[in-house]
Residue frames as a rotation matrix with the C-alpha (Angstrom) as fourth column:
UNK 1
0.185 0.687 0.703 38.89
-0.969 0.008 0.247 24.48
0.164 -0.727 0.667 -38.72
UNK 2
-0.810 -0.504 0.300 39.59
-0.570 0.797 -0.201 21.13
-0.138 -0.334 -0.933 -36.84
UNK 3
-0.304 0.745 -0.595 37.29
-0.358 0.489 0.795 18.27
0.883 0.454 0.118 -37.79
UNK 4
0.111 0.463 0.879 35.01
-0.975 -0.121 0.187 17.02
0.193 -0.878 0.438 -35.01
UNK 5
-0.729 -0.422 0.539 35.68
-0.523 0.852 -0.041 13.39
-0.442 -0.311 -0.841 -35.55
UNK 6
-0.944 0.301 -0.135 33.61
0.097 0.645 0.758 10.48
0.315 0.703 -0.638 -36.79
UNK 7
-0.093 0.934 -0.345 30.63
0.928 0.207 0.309 11.14
0.360 -0.291 -0.887 -34.41
UNK 8
-0.780 -0.299 0.550 30.26
0.166 -0.946 -0.279 14.91
0.604 -0.126 0.787 -34.17
UNK 9
0.003 0.889 0.458 26.87
-0.546 -0.383 0.745 14.63
0.838 -0.252 0.484 -32.47
UNK 10
0.078 0.013 -0.997 27.80
0.509 0.859 0.051 12.01
0.857 -0.512 0.060 -29.92
UNK 11
-0.820 -0.463 -0.337 28.99
0.511 -0.327 -0.795 14.52
0.257 -0.824 0.505 -27.36
UNK 12
-0.719 0.643 0.263 25.81
-0.582 -0.765 0.277 16.60
0.379 0.046 0.924 -27.82
UNK 13
0.250 0.801 -0.544 23.57
-0.239 0.595 0.767 13.55
0.938 -0.062 0.340 -27.33
UNK 14
-0.192 -0.350 -0.917 25.57
0.727 0.577 -0.372 12.45
0.660 -0.738 0.143 -24.27
UNK 15
-0.986 -0.143 0.087 25.24
0.059 -0.782 -0.620 15.93
0.157 -0.606 0.780 -22.66
UNK 16
-0.296 0.945 0.139 21.49
-0.766 -0.322 0.556 15.90
0.570 0.059 0.820 -23.19
UNK 17
0.231 0.404 -0.885 21.21
0.058 0.902 0.427 12.40
0.971 -0.150 0.185 -21.65
UNK 18
-0.607 -0.576 -0.547 23.20
0.655 0.027 -0.755 13.36
0.450 -0.817 0.361 -18.66
UNK 19
-0.929 0.248 0.275 21.11
-0.311 -0.925 -0.218 16.47
0.200 -0.288 0.937 -18.14
UNK 20
-0.092 0.937 -0.337 17.90
-0.547 0.235 0.804 14.41
0.832 0.258 0.491 -18.53
UNK 21
-0.282 -0.074 -0.957 18.83
0.536 0.815 -0.221 12.11
0.796 -0.575 -0.190 -15.69
UNK 22
-0.939 -0.204 -0.276 18.60
0.343 -0.528 -0.777 15.08
0.013 -0.825 0.566 -13.23
UNK 23
-0.705 0.705 -0.082 15.22
-0.709 -0.697 0.105 16.08
0.017 0.132 0.991 -14.59
UNK 24
-0.722 0.449 -0.526 13.40
0.230 0.874 0.429 12.62
0.652 0.189 -0.734 -14.23
UNK 25
0.007 0.840 0.543 9.98
-0.717 -0.374 0.588 12.85
0.697 -0.393 0.599 -12.72
UNK 26
-0.842 -0.171 0.512 9.49
-0.503 0.592 -0.630 10.95
-0.196 -0.788 -0.584 -9.50
UNK 27
-0.785 0.589 -0.189 7.06
0.488 0.778 0.397 8.06
0.381 0.219 -0.898 -9.40
UNK 28
-0.148 0.775 0.615 3.47
-0.462 -0.604 0.650 9.27
0.874 -0.188 0.447 -8.70
UNK 29
-0.747 -0.029 0.664 2.28
-0.661 0.139 -0.737 8.81
-0.071 -0.990 -0.123 -5.19
UNK 30
-0.687 0.589 -0.427 0.18
0.364 0.786 0.499 5.76
0.629 0.187 -0.755 -4.53
UNK 31
-0.720 0.541 0.435 -3.12
-0.683 -0.662 -0.309 7.08
0.121 -0.519 0.846 -3.26
UNK 32
0.281 0.876 0.392 -5.44
-0.851 0.416 -0.319 4.11
-0.443 -0.244 0.863 -3.95
UNK 33
-0.865 -0.464 -0.193 -4.93
-0.502 0.783 0.367 0.39
-0.019 0.415 -0.910 -4.56
UNK 34
0.349 0.936 0.055 -8.04
-0.914 0.353 -0.200 -1.45
-0.206 0.019 0.978 -5.74
UNK 35
-0.363 -0.637 0.680 -7.13
-0.526 0.743 0.414 -5.13
-0.769 -0.208 -0.604 -5.46
UNK 36
0.812 0.513 0.279 -7.50
-0.011 0.490 -0.872 -6.30
-0.584 0.704 0.403 -9.00
UNK 37
0.275 -0.791 0.546 -5.01
0.821 0.489 0.294 -7.38
-0.500 0.367 0.784 -11.73
UNK 38
0.475 -0.023 0.879 -5.23
0.727 -0.553 -0.408 -4.14
0.496 0.833 -0.246 -13.61
UNK 39
0.616 -0.127 0.777 -4.33
-0.221 -0.975 0.016 -1.63
0.756 -0.182 -0.629 -10.88
UNK 40
0.601 -0.326 0.730 -2.38
-0.797 -0.169 0.581 -3.40
-0.066 -0.930 -0.361 -8.11
UNK 41
0.947 -0.204 -0.248 -0.57
0.143 0.960 -0.242 -6.42
0.288 0.194 0.938 -9.41
UNK 42
0.134 -0.974 0.183 2.91
0.233 -0.148 -0.961 -4.76
0.963 0.172 0.207 -9.16
UNK 43
0.028 -0.107 0.994 2.18
-0.710 -0.703 -0.055 -3.51
0.704 -0.704 -0.096 -5.64
UNK 44
0.908 0.379 0.179 1.59
-0.403 0.671 0.623 -6.86
0.116 -0.638 0.762 -3.97
UNK 45
0.038 -0.997 0.066 4.93
-0.959 -0.055 -0.279 -7.82
0.282 -0.052 -0.958 -2.39
UNK 46
-0.777 -0.324 -0.540 4.46
-0.200 0.940 -0.278 -10.97
0.597 -0.108 -0.795 -0.26
UNK 47
-0.922 0.380 0.075 1.89
0.052 0.312 -0.949 -12.92
-0.384 -0.870 -0.308 1.62
UNK 48
-0.259 0.867 -0.425 -1.03
-0.785 -0.446 -0.430 -12.56
-0.563 0.222 0.796 -0.92
UNK 49
-0.174 0.353 0.919 -3.16
0.440 0.863 -0.249 -14.97
-0.881 0.361 -0.305 -2.76
UNK 50
-0.842 -0.036 0.539 -4.33
0.531 -0.237 0.814 -14.45
0.098 0.971 0.219 -6.39
UNK 51
-0.818 0.571 -0.060 -7.13
-0.573 -0.820 0.004 -12.05
-0.047 0.037 0.998 -7.33
UNK 52
-0.739 0.671 0.060 -10.60
0.664 0.740 -0.107 -13.24
-0.116 -0.039 -0.993 -6.63
UNK 53
-0.784 0.530 0.322 -14.04
-0.299 -0.778 0.553 -11.87
0.543 0.337 0.769 -7.34
UNK 54
-0.815 0.553 0.174 -17.00
-0.083 0.187 -0.979 -11.75
-0.574 -0.812 -0.107 -4.98
UNK 55
-0.284 0.800 0.528 -20.58
0.906 0.404 -0.126 -12.52
-0.315 0.443 -0.840 -6.09
UNK 56
0.547 0.529 -0.649 -21.18
0.343 -0.849 -0.403 -8.76
-0.764 -0.002 -0.646 -6.09
UNK 57
0.794 -0.346 0.500 -18.32
0.461 -0.194 -0.866 -8.31
0.397 0.918 0.005 -8.69
UNK 58
0.793 -0.549 0.264 -15.90
-0.609 -0.703 0.366 -6.74
-0.016 -0.451 -0.892 -6.30
UNK 59
0.509 -0.670 -0.541 -12.37
0.135 0.683 -0.718 -7.98
0.850 0.293 0.438 -6.59
UNK 60
0.723 -0.306 0.620 -10.15
-0.691 -0.287 0.664 -8.79
-0.025 -0.908 -0.419 -3.59
UNK 61
0.025 -0.746 -0.665 -7.13
-0.246 0.640 -0.728 -10.77
0.969 0.182 -0.167 -2.42
UNK 62
0.942 0.226 -0.250 -6.60
0.144 0.399 0.905 -12.87
0.304 -0.889 0.343 0.65
UNK 63
0.089 -0.888 0.451 -3.67
-0.949 -0.213 -0.232 -12.25
0.302 -0.407 -0.862 3.01
UNK 64
0.801 0.232 -0.552 -2.65
-0.211 0.972 0.103 -15.86
0.560 0.034 0.828 2.98
UNK 65
-0.182 -0.800 -0.571 0.05
0.641 0.344 -0.686 -15.68
0.746 -0.491 0.450 5.80
UNK 66
0.431 0.277 -0.859 0.33
0.887 -0.306 0.347 -14.01
-0.166 -0.911 -0.378 9.13
UNK 67
-0.079 -0.405 -0.911 2.15
0.091 -0.913 0.398 -11.20
-0.993 -0.052 0.109 7.33
UNK 68
0.311 0.233 0.922 1.41
0.943 0.046 -0.330 -9.55
-0.119 0.971 -0.205 4.02
UNK 69
-0.280 -0.592 -0.756 3.26
0.373 -0.793 0.483 -6.63
-0.885 -0.147 0.442 2.47
UNK 70
0.678 0.396 0.619 2.40
0.733 -0.305 -0.608 -4.03
-0.051 0.866 -0.497 -0.25
UNK 71
-0.501 -0.859 -0.110 4.78
0.790 -0.505 0.349 -1.58
-0.355 0.088 0.931 -1.92
UNK 72
0.693 0.681 0.237 3.67
0.717 -0.617 -0.324 2.02
-0.074 0.395 -0.916 -2.39
UNK 73
-0.396 -0.837 0.378 5.37
0.845 -0.493 -0.205 5.09
0.358 0.238 0.903 -3.52
UNK 74
0.757 0.558 -0.340 5.18
0.639 -0.740 0.208 8.57
-0.136 -0.375 -0.917 -1.85
UNK 75
0.691 -0.377 0.617 6.84
0.166 -0.748 -0.642 11.93
0.704 0.546 -0.454 -2.39
UNK 76
-0.463 -0.867 0.184 8.46
-0.022 -0.196 -0.980 12.01
0.886 -0.458 0.071 1.02
UNK 77
-0.800 0.128 -0.586 7.88
0.598 0.258 -0.759 12.21
0.054 -0.958 -0.282 4.80
UNK 78
-0.651 0.660 0.375 4.36
-0.567 -0.751 0.337 13.55
0.504 0.007 0.863 5.59
UNK 79
-0.644 0.585 0.493 1.54
-0.324 0.376 -0.868 12.58
-0.693 -0.719 -0.053 7.94
UNK 80
-0.649 0.503 -0.571 -0.83
-0.561 0.191 0.806 10.22
0.514 0.843 0.159 6.22
UNK 81
-0.098 0.667 0.739 -4.00
-0.756 0.433 -0.491 8.21
-0.647 -0.607 0.461 7.00
UNK 82
-0.891 -0.153 -0.428 -4.04
-0.388 0.747 0.540 4.62
0.237 0.647 -0.725 5.70
UNK 83
-0.028 0.948 0.318 -7.53
-0.827 0.157 -0.540 3.29
-0.561 -0.278 0.780 5.22
UNK 84
-0.885 -0.292 -0.362 -8.42
-0.442 0.772 0.458 -0.31
0.145 0.565 -0.812 4.09
UNK 85
0.239 0.964 0.120 -11.50
-0.971 0.233 0.057 -2.38
0.027 -0.130 0.991 3.51
UNK 86
-0.674 -0.602 -0.428 -11.04
-0.546 0.796 -0.260 -5.81
0.498 0.059 -0.865 4.92
UNK 87
0.573 0.757 0.313 -12.84
-0.786 0.399 0.473 -8.88
0.233 -0.517 0.824 6.42
UNK 88
-0.343 -0.771 0.537 -11.30
-0.873 0.472 0.120 -11.82
-0.346 -0.428 -0.835 8.32
UNK 89
-0.481 0.136 -0.866 -11.36
-0.289 0.908 0.303 -15.47
0.828 0.396 -0.397 7.35
UNK 90
-0.425 0.374 0.824 -13.86
-0.892 -0.018 -0.451 -17.05
-0.154 -0.927 0.342 9.63
UNK 91
-0.486 0.357 -0.798 -15.63
-0.026 0.906 0.421 -20.18
0.873 0.226 -0.432 10.67
UNK 92
0.643 0.742 0.190 -18.05
-0.174 -0.100 0.980 -21.02
0.745 -0.663 0.065 13.53
UNK 93
0.928 -0.194 -0.318 -16.20
0.361 0.257 0.896 -20.37
-0.092 -0.947 0.308 16.71
UNK 94
0.173 -0.890 0.422 -13.27
0.713 -0.183 -0.677 -18.54
0.680 0.418 0.603 15.09
UNK 95
-0.027 -0.277 -0.961 -11.31
0.874 -0.472 0.112 -16.24
-0.485 -0.837 0.254 17.45
UNK 96
0.911 0.224 -0.347 -11.29
0.059 -0.902 -0.428 -12.49
-0.408 0.369 -0.835 16.57
UNK 97
0.385 -0.754 0.533 -8.71
0.864 0.092 -0.494 -11.57
0.324 0.651 0.687 14.05
UNK 98
0.659 -0.244 -0.711 -6.17
0.198 -0.857 0.477 -8.84
-0.725 -0.455 -0.517 14.86
UNK 99
0.474 -0.604 0.641 -3.86
0.788 -0.034 -0.614 -6.84
0.393 0.797 0.460 12.61
UNK 100
0.361 -0.449 -0.818 -1.03
0.349 -0.748 0.564 -4.58
-0.865 -0.489 -0.113 13.34
UNK 101
0.914 0.054 0.403 -0.20
0.392 -0.376 -0.839 -1.97
0.106 0.925 -0.365 10.62
UNK 102
0.141 -0.930 -0.339 3.44
0.552 -0.210 0.807 -1.04
-0.822 -0.301 0.484 9.87
UNK 103
0.991 -0.132 0.011 4.95
-0.055 -0.486 -0.872 1.59
0.120 0.864 -0.489 7.50
UNK 104
0.182 -0.962 -0.202 8.48
-0.427 0.108 -0.898 0.46
0.885 0.250 -0.392 6.77
UNK 105
-0.430 -0.362 -0.827 9.84
0.412 0.737 -0.536 -0.38
0.803 -0.571 -0.168 10.22
UNK 106
-0.901 0.214 0.377 7.41
-0.418 -0.663 -0.621 1.84
0.117 -0.717 0.687 12.21
UNK 107
-0.664 0.687 -0.294 4.52
0.718 0.696 0.006 0.13
0.209 -0.207 -0.956 13.94
UNK 108
-0.665 0.442 0.602 1.47
-0.230 -0.888 0.398 2.23
0.711 0.126 0.692 13.74
UNK 109
-0.302 0.644 0.703 -1.40
-0.936 -0.063 -0.345 0.52
-0.178 -0.762 0.622 15.63
UNK 110
-0.989 0.110 -0.097 -3.07
0.095 0.984 0.148 -2.84
0.112 0.137 -0.984 16.25
UNK 111
-0.433 0.900 0.049 -6.81
-0.886 -0.415 -0.209 -3.42
-0.167 -0.134 0.977 15.88
UNK 112
-0.443 0.457 0.771 -9.42
0.144 0.885 -0.442 -6.16
-0.885 -0.085 -0.458 15.85
UNK 113
-0.855 0.226 -0.467 -10.79
-0.502 -0.132 0.855 -7.08
0.132 0.965 0.226 12.44
UNK 114
-0.395 0.763 0.511 -14.46
-0.462 0.316 -0.829 -7.79
-0.794 -0.564 0.228 12.99
UNK 115
-0.373 0.397 0.839 -16.70
0.620 0.779 -0.093 -10.19
-0.690 0.485 -0.537 11.04
UNK 116
0.547 0.653 0.524 -17.82
0.787 -0.187 -0.588 -8.89
-0.286 0.734 -0.616 7.58
UNK 117
-0.130 -0.633 0.763 -16.33
0.827 -0.494 -0.269 -6.19
0.547 0.596 0.588 5.25
UNK 118
0.766 0.294 -0.571 -15.40
0.591 -0.670 0.449 -3.08
-0.251 -0.681 -0.687 7.15
UNK 119
0.478 -0.658 0.583 -13.19
0.202 -0.563 -0.801 0.00
0.855 0.501 -0.136 6.63
UNK 120
0.636 -0.413 -0.652 -10.34
0.718 0.005 0.696 0.40
-0.284 -0.911 0.300 9.16
UNK 121
0.718 -0.453 0.529 -7.76
0.083 -0.698 -0.711 3.20
0.691 0.554 -0.463 9.45
UNK 122
0.504 -0.674 -0.540 -4.42
0.818 0.170 0.550 3.92
-0.279 -0.718 0.637 10.96
UNK 123
0.984 -0.172 -0.052 -2.66
-0.179 -0.966 -0.189 7.25
-0.018 0.195 -0.981 11.28
UNK 124
0.464 -0.884 0.049 0.91
0.886 0.463 -0.035 7.33
0.008 0.059 0.998 10.20
UNK 125
0.635 -0.326 -0.701 3.48
0.075 -0.876 0.476 10.04
-0.769 -0.355 -0.532 11.22
UNK 126
0.888 -0.233 -0.397 5.56
-0.458 -0.533 -0.711 11.70
-0.046 0.813 -0.580 8.70
UNK 127
0.024 -0.991 0.135 8.89
-0.973 0.008 0.229 10.28
-0.227 -0.136 -0.964 9.79
UNK 128
0.140 0.173 0.975 7.62
-0.162 0.975 -0.150 6.80
-0.977 -0.137 0.164 9.02
UNK 129
0.888 0.267 0.375 7.67
0.333 0.190 -0.924 7.53
-0.318 0.945 0.079 5.28
UNK 130
-0.225 -0.927 -0.301 10.56
0.132 -0.335 0.933 8.11
-0.965 0.170 0.198 2.93
UNK 131
0.115 0.252 -0.961 10.67
-0.827 -0.512 -0.233 9.44
-0.550 0.822 0.149 -0.62
UNK 132
-0.523 -0.322 -0.789 10.08
-0.778 0.558 0.288 6.72
0.348 0.765 -0.543 -3.20
UNK 133
-0.052 0.473 -0.879 9.15
-0.071 0.877 0.476 3.04
0.996 0.087 -0.012 -2.43
UNK 134
-0.479 0.044 0.877 7.73
-0.875 -0.106 -0.473 2.25
0.072 -0.993 0.089 1.04
UNK 135
-0.723 0.197 -0.662 6.52
0.125 0.980 0.156 -1.01
0.679 0.030 -0.733 2.56
UNK 136
-0.023 0.779 0.627 3.09
-0.957 -0.198 0.212 -1.29
0.289 -0.595 0.750 4.18
UNK 137
-0.780 -0.273 -0.563 3.00
-0.173 0.959 -0.226 -4.37
0.601 -0.079 -0.795 6.34
UNK 138
0.264 0.898 0.351 -0.03
-0.852 0.046 0.522 -6.11
0.453 -0.437 0.777 7.86
UNK 139
-0.813 -0.522 -0.260 0.72
-0.295 0.753 -0.588 -8.54
0.503 -0.401 -0.766 10.67
UNK 140
0.149 0.981 -0.126 -2.23
-0.580 0.190 0.792 -10.88
0.801 -0.045 0.597 11.74
UNK 141
0.046 -0.041 0.998 -2.90
-0.971 0.235 0.054 -12.73
-0.237 -0.971 -0.029 14.93
UNK 142
-0.172 -0.027 0.985 -3.55
0.006 1.000 0.028 -15.99
-0.985 0.011 -0.171 12.99
UNK 143
-0.170 0.171 -0.970 -3.92
-0.985 0.005 0.174 -17.57
0.034 0.985 0.167 9.54
UNK 144
-0.310 0.185 0.933 -5.75
-0.362 0.884 -0.296 -20.74
-0.879 -0.429 -0.207 9.09
UNK 145
-0.978 -0.040 -0.206 -6.41
-0.205 0.384 0.900 -23.19
0.043 0.922 -0.384 6.27
UNK 146
-0.128 0.991 -0.025 -10.12
-0.990 -0.126 0.060 -23.58
0.056 0.033 0.998 5.35
UNK 147
0.041 0.117 -0.992 -9.54
-0.340 0.936 0.096 -27.33
0.940 0.333 0.078 4.86
UNK 148
-0.782 -0.372 -0.500 -8.62
0.331 0.430 -0.840 -27.49
0.528 -0.822 -0.213 8.61
UNK 149
-0.922 0.376 -0.092 -11.65
-0.143 -0.553 -0.821 -25.42
-0.359 -0.743 0.564 9.79
UNK 150
-0.132 0.908 -0.399 -14.50
-0.908 -0.272 -0.318 -25.94
-0.397 0.320 0.860 7.35
UNK 151
-0.210 0.078 0.975 -15.81
0.041 0.997 -0.071 -29.48
-0.977 0.025 -0.212 6.77
UNK 152
0.553 0.411 0.725 -15.62
0.611 0.392 -0.688 -30.42
-0.567 0.823 -0.035 3.09
UNK 153
0.888 -0.303 -0.346 -13.20
-0.442 -0.771 -0.459 -27.71
-0.128 0.560 -0.818 2.06
UNK 154
0.654 -0.708 0.265 -10.07
0.743 0.667 -0.053 -28.63
-0.139 0.232 0.963 0.22
UNK 155
0.704 -0.389 0.594 -8.54
-0.017 -0.846 -0.533 -25.16
0.710 0.365 -0.602 0.27
UNK 156
0.462 -0.656 -0.597 -5.02
0.867 0.477 0.146 -25.57
0.189 -0.585 0.789 1.81
UNK 157
-0.155 -0.548 0.822 -4.11
0.260 -0.825 -0.501 -21.82
0.953 0.136 0.270 1.78
UNK 158
-0.358 0.008 -0.934 -3.56
0.932 -0.054 -0.358 -20.22
-0.053 -0.999 0.012 5.16
UNK 159
-0.051 0.450 0.892 -5.97
0.499 -0.762 0.413 -17.28
0.865 0.467 -0.185 5.17
UNK 160
-0.770 -0.185 -0.611 -5.89
0.625 -0.413 -0.662 -14.36
-0.130 -0.892 0.434 7.55
UNK 161
0.003 0.747 -0.664 -8.13
0.195 -0.652 -0.733 -11.61
-0.981 -0.127 -0.148 5.93
UNK 162
0.009 0.121 0.993 -9.44
0.994 0.105 -0.022 -10.51
-0.106 0.987 -0.120 2.65
UNK 163
-0.446 -0.256 -0.858 -8.61
0.243 -0.957 0.159 -7.00
-0.862 -0.137 0.488 1.25
UNK 164
0.527 0.715 0.459 -10.78
0.745 -0.129 -0.655 -5.06
-0.410 0.687 -0.600 -1.10
UNK 165
0.541 -0.369 0.756 -8.73
0.339 -0.727 -0.597 -1.86
0.770 0.579 -0.269 -1.33
UNK 166
0.026 -0.559 -0.828 -6.13
0.947 -0.251 0.199 0.32
-0.320 -0.790 0.523 0.44
UNK 167
0.643 0.114 0.758 -6.16
0.440 -0.864 -0.244 4.10
0.627 0.490 -0.606 0.39
UNK 168
-0.199 -0.784 -0.589 -3.35
0.974 -0.224 -0.031 6.36
-0.107 -0.579 0.808 1.49
UNK 169
0.642 0.537 0.547 -4.48
0.589 -0.802 0.097 9.96
0.491 0.260 -0.832 2.26
UNK 170
-0.512 -0.836 0.196 -2.23
0.555 -0.496 -0.668 12.81
0.655 -0.234 0.718 3.00
UNK 171
0.073 0.461 -0.885 -3.16
0.949 -0.304 -0.080 14.67
-0.306 -0.834 -0.459 6.18
UNK 172
0.830 0.271 0.487 -4.03
0.438 -0.858 -0.270 18.37
0.344 0.437 -0.831 5.47
UNK 173
-0.293 -0.948 0.122 -1.07
0.711 -0.302 -0.635 20.54
0.639 -0.099 0.763 5.62
UNK 174
0.046 0.256 -0.966 -1.04
0.853 -0.513 -0.095 23.06
-0.519 -0.820 -0.242 8.55
UNK 175
0.429 0.210 0.879 -2.25
0.710 -0.679 -0.184 26.37
0.558 0.703 -0.441 7.09
UNK 176
-0.769 -0.636 0.069 -0.52
0.480 -0.644 -0.596 29.56
0.424 -0.425 0.800 8.12
UNK 177
-0.308 0.601 -0.738 -2.38
0.749 -0.324 -0.577 31.72
-0.586 -0.731 -0.350 10.64
UNK 178
0.409 0.540 0.735 -4.59
0.857 -0.504 -0.106 34.29
0.313 0.674 -0.669 9.01
UNK 179
-0.669 -0.633 0.390 -3.09
0.480 -0.768 -0.423 37.79
0.567 -0.095 0.818 8.90
UNK 180
-0.477 0.398 -0.783 -4.40
0.720 -0.334 -0.608 40.09
-0.504 -0.854 -0.127 11.56
UNK 181
-0.086 0.430 0.899 -7.02
0.777 -0.535 0.330 42.48
0.623 0.727 -0.288 10.37
UNK 182
-0.947 -0.308 0.087 -6.91
0.187 -0.755 -0.628 46.04
0.259 -0.579 0.773 11.71
UNK 183
-0.161 0.910 -0.381 -9.89
0.955 0.047 -0.292 47.19
-0.248 -0.411 -0.877 13.80
UNK 184
0.031 0.246 0.969 -11.68
0.633 -0.755 0.171 50.39
0.774 0.608 -0.179 12.63
């Protein structure tokens, strides 16, 4: 019998490694981002401040530019509903804040962000999404520095709106029509 060489198991290990690449599990779908360091630090892409905590104990982040992006992962194209809890930066006489929501390069809708924490939603069509990493983008009508609007403030960040959480819900799949039942 011919010897297998100095590393007889190397080819077996290589074969298993190559086979395992095709069996890798996809990243889990992002369904909920609570804006705190434990659960969303890696998802914040650009345009965000550091994590803050409200007097109630809720954590949040400020969109500190006219555009803020989040990276989320999904299994592929499918209709989804994007919900988010947000409130605008404000001062006496502030104009209404607006936000346009985008998935990748698809604009979904624009809406007014009213004073105080509220939940908003935007429907997103399946073709806007791709398998794997996707970019949610929030484009605001304005971002202002508190030091320029609130007497005595020294906060120089340009703030648009504060985010408590984002939720991405798959829209129910269309069920097949029920089978016809024979009449007696």
